[in-house]
C-alpha positions, 0 to 999 in steps of 0.5 A: 336713264336721266338723260331721257327723262325730259323727253319721256315726260314731254311725250307722256304729257302729249298723250295726256293732252290728247286723252289717249295713251297710244303708247301703252293703252292706259285708260284715259281716266288714269291719265294725269299730266306731270306739270307741277313741281317739285318732282321726285324720281324713285328707281323702282323694280315692279314685281308680279306679287298680285293680280291688280284689279282681280275678280270683282267682289261684293262686301261679302267677298262673293265673286260677281258676274258682269251684271254685278250679281253674285255667283252662288258659293264662289268667294274670292280672297286676298290679292285676287279680290278686286277693287282694293288695288287698281293701279300698280303699287310699289315693292313694299313687303306685306302690302297684301297681308292685311287684305289676305287675312281679313278677306279670308276671315270674311269669306270663310264665315260667309262660305260656311254660312252658305254651305250650312244653308244649302 
């Protein structure tokens, strides 16, 4: 609740200053201090609508190996195609619809071309 907010923010800012999130393991590049007013608080309920991050893909939605080379014939679409969302997003219905439609169209065309060429 609100009674714990200042303590929580102070603790978080200590972790940011240390450059290491010992509490949740947040990557240091995503640590940002909460210091400059105004501050806004929104009660939010996170949900698991998608995989945040997902599979790394190229511009043709081909799945990439760890060396960033495409895996032939393997395409990833929608919220499982990484790189668009890398941090949690809020419960806004339809957030991934555009990505799902566009990536499905692109990957479908690419997969068809791949299949016809092999």
